[in-house]
N, C-alpha and C positions, 0 to 999 in steps of 0.2 A: 542519380545529381544528388551532388553536397553544395554546403554554401560556405565563403571564402569567410572564416572570423578571424585568421589570422593577425590583424593588423589594430583587433582588439585590447592586448593587452599592452601594448607596448603604449596608444591612446593612454590609457587607465594610468598607468606609469606615468606619463607628461602630464597629465592634469593632478597631481598629489605634488610630484617634483615639483614642477613649475613656479606655485606660489614661493615654497622658499626659494628661489634663486630670485622671483620676484623683487621680494623682499629687502634684498642681502646688496643689492645694487645702489649706484646713488641716480638718481634721474634729474637732480637738479640741484644750482647753487648761488641761484638765487637769493638775498637776501629780503624779496619783496612775498617767500613764502616761510616770511613769518608770523605772514601773519591770516587771521583766517584758515583754514583750514588744510593751508598752502594750496601751488599751482594746480589747479584744473586742470586732466590730462587729457588728453584726446580719446572722444570717444571711437571717430572711424580710423584704419590704418589699409594696406594699402592703396588703394584704386580713391579710397577717398579722401588721405592727404594730402595728393598730386593734385583732384579737384577743388582745397580751398577749405575743405573742408568739410563739401554740403556727402547729401547722402538720403535726405529725406523721399528722394524721389527719383534714386535709381533701380534699377533691377540690373538682375544679371546671373543665370543661369550657374557660370564658373566663380563668386567672390562673393563670399561673403561678407556682409552689410550690417555693420552694427550700430547703428543709427535707427535702422527703423525694423524692427520687427516681422512686421508686414509684408517688408520686399523675398522671404523667404520661398512663400510660394514661387519665385522666379527658378529652385533649384529645381532642376532634369528629374528624375522619377529614380533614375537606376543611381546618383551621382553622390560621391559622399565627398566632403569640401576640408581644405586642415588649413587652418594660416596662423602665420607667426611672423614675427621679425624681431629686427636689431637698429637702433638707429647711437649714433654718435654726434653732438653738437658739440664747439665750441660759442663763447658767450666772450662779448666784452665790456665790463663793465667801469663805466667811469661817472667822476663826480666832477664837481667843479673841480677841486685841486689831488684827483690819482684818480687810476685807468690802472686794470688789472686783466688779465685771461682768464679762463676757467673751460676746461672739461669733461664732459658726459658722457654716460652711453647707460644702457642698459638692454635688457630684452622688453618689445613695447607688449603685447600682448600672444594670447590663446586662443584661438573658437574651432571647433568643429560645429560643421551641417548637415543633416539629411534628410531625408521623405518617415513620416512615419504610413502617411498616407495619400492615396491622392489626393487630399485635400486640408492633410498636416503635414506642416513638416518644425524642425527641431534645428536649433541650436545652443551651443553651451562652451564653456569656456572662463577665462577670467582675465584681469587688466587691469591696471591701475586708474585710480578715480581721483589720485590727489599728490602731491608729490614735495615733499620738504629735504629738505636743504641749506642750510644756511650760516654764515660765519657772522659773527656782529661784534666790535667793542662800543661801547657807550660812555661817557660822561659826565657825570655829576658834580657840582659845585656844593660842598658842606658850608652848609650859611654858619654867617659869621666864622667860615678861619678860610682862611687863603690856602684852600685844597678844596683837589678833588679824588671820586671815590667812581672809583674803573670796576668795567662792569665787560668781560670775553662769554659770549654766545655760542653754543654753536646746537644748533637743531637738524633733526633727520627724522624720517620713518615716510608715514602717508601709507592713506587709505586703499584698499586693494579695493572688486569687488569680482567676486565671481557668479556667472549670469546666466541663467536657462530662460530661454525662448520660443516660443512659438507661433507662426505661421497660419492662419487660418484661409483656405479660401475658398471663396463664394461664386464666383463665374472668373475668367479670364478675363475684366475688367478690374474685377473688386478685390479686395485681401483685404483683411485682420491681425494684426498680433498681437503679443504681448510681452514682455517680459519684468522677468522676478529674478533680483540680485540681492544679494549679499554683500553688507557693507565688514570690511577687517584690516587690522592696519595698529603701527603701534606710532602715537607720538611724542618721540623722546628730545629732552632739552636738556642739558645742558652749560652751567654761569661759576662763572669764578667772578669773586667781589673782592677786593681788597682798599684801601686808600693810599695813596701817592707817600705818601708818611712811615704804611705800614705792610710794603711787601711783601713780607718772608709769610706774613696774618693772612690769607684774603680765608674768603667763607664760597663753600663749596656747594652746587644746587644741583639736583640732579630727581628729575624727571620723569615716568612711564608714561605716558595715556595711551590704555589700549582699548580699540572702539570696534560694537559689529553693531550692527542693526541690519535692516529688510528696506526691500523696496520693490515698488512696482511700476509700470510700465503701457500705455495703451496706445495702439498705433495704426495707420490704416495708411492704405494706395488703393491709387485710384489709376488708368490710365485708357487711354482708349488712341484708334489711328486717326492718323491725319488726313487722311484720302490719300496722297501717293505710297509708293508700295515700301518699306521702313520708313518713316517717319509717324510721330509717337510723341502723344502725350501726356504726361503724367504730374500725378497729384500727391503729395503725401504728408504726414504731421504724424505728432506724438503730443503728447496730456502724460504729466507724472504729478502727481498729489504730494505735497510735501510730507518729507517724513526727518524720522528724531532717528539718533543716534547720542550711543549709549557706550558710557565704559569706565574704564575704574584706574584708577592711576595711584606708581606706586611713588611717594616723594622724602626724599632722605636728603639733611642737609646739614655738612662736615664743616667742625672750623678746625682750621689747618698752623699749626706753631711754628714756626722753624722751617726745616726740612723732613720733617721725621715724625711728628706727633699728630694724631687724626683724631679730632674726638667726634662722635656722632652727636648732632645736637635734637633734631627732629627725624624722626625716624614712624611712618604712618600707610597707608592701604584705608584708600579713600575713594568715595565716587568721584568721576571726572567731573567735567564743564562737558555740558549735550551739545551737541551738532544737530541743526539740525539745516537739512538738506531742504527746499525753497521747493515749490508749488512752478512747475516750469512747463509751456508749452513752443513746441517748433510746427513751420511749417516751409515745404517747398517745392520746387515747378523743374520739372526736367522735361526737353525737349530734343526726339532724337529728328535727324533731317536727312533723311533719305538710307539711314544705316550707317553712316559716315558719320558722321557730326554730331555732339549730344555739349544741347548748354542745359546747364543744374544752376538755383540760385536754390539757398536756403537762404532763415529769419528763421531766430530763436530769443525767447526771455526766460528769463527767470530772474526771481520775486526774491531775492535777500532781504530785502531791507522789512517785509513784509516778520519773515521767521526770526530777525534779530535784532536785539537791544541794541546793541551796538550800534552808536553812529560811522563805525569804518567801516558797513555794511552798503552796499549800493545796488540798484535793480542793474541784473545786467543785459546787454542785451548783445547781439554776436548775427553778422554779415558776412555770410560766408559766396562765392561761386567760382565756379570752374565750367571749363572747356577740355572735348576728350576729341579727337582726331579715333575716330574706332578702328580696332584692329579690324579685315576682312579674309573671308577665307580666301586666300590666295595663296599661291605657291612662294610666290615670291614673304622670305621671311622678314623681309621689314616694311610689306604690305600689313603682315597678321599683327605686328605689332602696334599699341595704342602710343597715342604722343598725348599729354597733358596741361594743364594752366589751370589755377587757382588762387585766387583775393583772397583772406579773411581779415575782419576785422571783430576786434572782442573788447567792448567795452569793460573786462572788467567788473571784479564784486565788490574791492575797495575802495579806498579811501583811506589817504595819509596826505597831513598837511595842506590839506585842502583839497590835493588833487587826485586824481581816478588816475587808474595803474591801467590803462589800456592799453593792448596788442595788437598789432595788427603787420601782416607776411605777404607774402608772392609766393607762386611753390612753381614747379616745374618735375615734370616728373615721366619718366616710362615705361610701357609695360614688354617685357619680353617672354613669349610664349619659350616655353622650355619643352627641346624636340620637334614636332610635329601633336601634343597632347595638348590640352584643354590649362594643363597648368601653365602659369608664370610667376617671372619672378617681375616687379614691384618696384622700384626704385626711385625716392624723389627730395627731392633738396631745397629747401623750406628757406628762404632769408626776410630776418622781421626787427621792430625796436618795437620795444616796453620800457613805460615808464616816463620819467623825464629829471633835467641835470635842475631842473628850475627848486627853491629851499632848499638845495643842501642834500637835494634826493639826488639820485642812481637813474641811468640813464643804461637801458641794456640792450648790444644791438651783437644779433643771434646768427647764425648756419647750423643747418642743423641738416642730417644726411640720412633717411628712411629706408632697408634694407625688406622689403618683406617680400612671404613665399604665399604663396595661393597654390597649394593645392589639391587637383582635382583623380580621384579616381571611384571605382564604383562598387557598391555598398552591398552585399551577399550578391557576388556576381558566384552564377550558377557555375560547377564541374562536368562537364564531363568524365566518365570511366572507360576506355573501350572494353 
């Protein structure tokens, strides 16, 4: 008897190459990504996105639930799970006097999960934590002169997270989980500043801040039958202590004269301003009815105001709701599909000009089984709105399509040789 390990080299290659691909893609074109550490990325993908981003009280033997590591204990003993996905988003950005459309797309995540033993399960992978991508022009009047100074701002980059999660099964009803994360990634900003009367002599500014840090999360799940066959109540939650992310910055300032002469005015490598990831917690409730329907709800809170002195930071609340018509063990293909709806409201963690930059969206999705296996292709369509056109701000209305593939195989399948 031999054990198959043929997939391991390919999976290790993916884990090494994927962070490079993730960093090279454009995730957002939002001017609001200039504030703080950028736009916070989704934590759950695949099934979670279509259910409004819920997941704290979700358990599934064939899907990796990144929101709650305690859910890993639902994985069957011989199952090996692999998940990744891509998305594409169209954003209509508008203010009182202009309107523009943007297209963005990216790889979303990569995750793998399997059992170590009857009571210990593991998951690991990489996903974005925040995304930055903006182009802005600001204008400032010169005191005592009838002229203005213009600045073009261009930002890119973001913070990614490599994670390793463990689930511990204490009984059929109760599980604990923990996640260890490593943050890394660049925040890049370029600026070009010039006076309207001296357009050929701009000042050029470049900053590349490379951040790194660690995180830890604790989580739990509790599930109990509700009496009827296939009906179940699930509770879940997590707690994350505050963390500090450090960085180093390369700063370059140059002065341009005409079209050919560029002098270096300032060049240095220095410590970047530290980023504080706040204390956060979440609680979730899930109810399955007769093994056919699922209702799920999450509430999450992050205390950004407590760890940042900048008045632009606010405490963040997130509300998520989801409903699913669950797949059935049936010969009819469409009865083996999953049908999902969701709602998500995020109060946001920043404010500008006295307005909170909040975000709400609705989602719909379908899970399509692949052949007769437990693997599934998950399609999710989200539509939402962010920001406001009040006080000269920008309102963003977006539609995002995500395709996530959940692959199920057997971990170390025994082979019999004749």
